Steps between C-alpha positions, in 0.01 A plus 500: 500500500532844349837671534538877499763615254580869505242744630200443272510140376391161637640186336280191534668171591229246409447628144129578530342522157181528298303174485222646286362838398191649339402830343147624430461818292244728341424536131744788433788298644382186321504680166860613549821327390513287817143372461609143431681474835200549730292222652170678455374815328181655636309720255265647759690750716237473774547123516130464575532723808326828585815707558850518358644437845304176534610407147866540602444271798342244271797524261748439779295218648488330159877537454577349842262208445645438153861503624415257780324271252803505269725408792296184557408613853198636679449814707542285811862431397593871499639621832512870420373743236694821442290734288440866429341744259466873439183561699456647847563247777579232237128443462542329162727237653307468825169426330672284238648280775187499718369160389834320465562427868875564464698698762525844342767774505386821331768701319520840339797573276320676212680398180742278696232287668558184292875512561439573867255211540741262322786608726302458821348170386849369419624621840213323677569172319876527547465568875252218556221738594305352210534175308312637199422869451314692234591846371236705320408846385237671288403830347201629308515795266163637602543466877854644489398797285203562729722508809819664379436703187198629310150379591394290202142616544610835355557329168842655439671377182838327520726451200611141424859607574422596861609269778225263609478306821464133414177313562661178614587271785782254550598237753803275553515197730837480680665190646850369577734373230265607223599641165540778400643574845528832680863539602488834682285802569609861534274734694543856377471822694281805448667723242322824413642767270192716536336430163149646530356425155231236562510402131874432498517194722808368317711797607364475855590132529834499315709619802363218718571248222855637477566467875348149521692363199822655633441346844443155348816517290709618796356252750533199266835618358373457147536708186231573238681273253452209746123526451276396215242765574424797720127546470297801608129516446351833404760776493416573137732678259583801719543298818716235330725765345530675836577171680786412266633857524488494882673162510773617263566852638421454869601139565745452209320183398386429144188279484417575135580151373271313741229746603164446338201724561213508253676251270784731396777235485469464122528877451797515736673225303442670163638830631801316644580344160450835330742647754771247419420181690614195302366215715138446605399234753134417526227243528287326242127548554592626847647159590856498627723507803804712580512637147324833519136586477424654161300292252711410197182417303444876487857628516630298203242620242509852644875520448494343154175621345463841666853617577703346217735282707591156367410234756390191306494390136148546356438125479581472871288801596200327339534225762432744785124440541527123468788492749310709753197272483717189515676626813166578664384149411812331641486699824122447527439872544208690352610681186434875502269553204545878532880493483650736238614336175445137608155513665193372322342848517813693403392557140124461529236764436144547618376838378321486163704790358824326597391171348396665175817709488725208582354307207564792261844600623638281777812709558289795610347302787786268605806644669706224341445193284392224744666238278839648594457362853312186399158636594194579290233767482134442573179653622296472818131429465233625743139612493633840386655354185364583157434283198840576345684376809296180522545439127876535535509240778286263296740535207761327716294182459300580186700714253288728287236572764372858474301704748171430322533121534210343701759330724622844609146601596445176693833513682466866595148444638617204703797689644279792605245266657755295693687805627168623641490167687844569649737344247804696387690401189776761496701274726359167382651440156446124530128522572460759223673274247264215591199731458634600158533134400145437617369796298679367191358150564846352552514440875572142596359356824772282645312365800165508675441529872268227625524563873728629771483520877709701742573367848598803707739471788458654843626861448635504857741216423795594284623149425181366337473510121188562291380210286350503151316214327477568126331313214554608139435365152743520207345376179345165586717445808445599860747565781431513873781639718551627852757753612601701805624856499561806714149637470218422255651678197831319529314170549288557186806600297692188602200273440432648156861459390506147636182408312613654170867399514439158347311652206715809443867450604585854384337632819802379700687814387227738621534698824251715687717804580254748651153500654307815590154565636322832468169574674276671243199613704601499864170663601348154463720377788535121494279480189737722305624404155869425473726509197778240501798564275750225434839531332650185349818432307713243330861536394406722205204721585275650769122527480221620729144386548201621699189364672215683676241369745347558842673171589879536518547129427286522185682814387832323554377194309399715201839671491687168541305334218570793268868482588523131406284544188726781383817294534346205317367732229849648462651150478252424218594821318156658543637815671 
């Protein structure tokens, strides 16, 4: 049972925690640096609905359903749903929950709604009021702007630097003794310093953040240095600066070392070293416990290559990228391809002018030599690419290729055609490499699909696995295997590996590290095309493949086959 400690805080006795979670976002959020962490990215902001408000409800509904699916339960197993949004009378949540049949508690906490729903869900589980509870929230840029700020119908222009309300929804399923657990919840009070500027929400919210953080520290008798992270969501630069100033001057508490808003921990660390700090504690790839929260993959090269501090010998610094990917592989976490210095996209270019300039004078277009951190430069290919960019990629496999080569013409035409069909090769380096091999007449077909059948389980039963019966041919031999998995994609993946393992032992070192589905044309409803993106890795490298179809299983199969073909091609030295 929950125990009140101090005036504002409840400490939970049964260690309620998050069994599973899901996040569904719009295209702007999906294109950002956190894009690889979301379960689903929806390109159509209307989500096939007639209004933005209905779209928000659909987003939240999808997030709740996805989280419940990931927990291995059904809606019938959920005793209570705590949810809220930014709309009048919580209409986004109410309509999103309408068809779920779960007892519903509507919440309104504005920017704090997700934290509020998590706290109340944990309290319900801890008290026994619910065995399993779900906590959810949503927002939609268009519906929020329509209600709170400028009517979008006026067509007013907003700079990219302006604050944007997220188009997103998230849900967490809460149960007892789950991990990560929710130890305590602090309920803040209304704190209003009279800020009247509607465009300066950070300054308006900073005083409340200050009072709530102070209350938590006092009630729990903890110090900032006892914590890995104090996280606030959207104070921005002004609000974050004001929060730390209020904490220091008003409460005599310094949270600089563990507060992170808008990803400023790296900057805070660099300024601390510049100011005389001699010891930096941090994480590697964001993975760590009780050792700080700043990412050493960024801090180390920043200190050494940008600020002139000696951190590592050059031969050790060159191991940074390989070490980061190896750690991600060992921990079975998706590697952030957009990470500075060590990410696969860190030194890649897309614009034709950049690609041409980088070839002529690399130093003018690279902030540092990627080889210094063990990474490499490259280019991203899309339907907007020119002949020079495509020729440069082809030269990776066929040195001497120029932009007038017939292979360049063929490859560029194929890329443009397939991207019109829904493919996207910017984030599918593996599939692109295979297409390049095919254009050059060098692609090797390692197996042929003869037949496969999927035996779907009852979706209302969480303990029943999906079966796959797969028949393939390798050379003159055939293999027939059966496998069970958690859903059809997992079943196909396991069956394919099982069938090919006897022919290609190297596949034992391959892992599927990420799987994403994006609806391409949601106006088509259940007949919509989907793009499946798969990230795979071994101990040395990470690659991504893509498949597109109106059938999610077929799209997944295409991406899976490309993933395996790429690894086998790499093992044969073809890529």
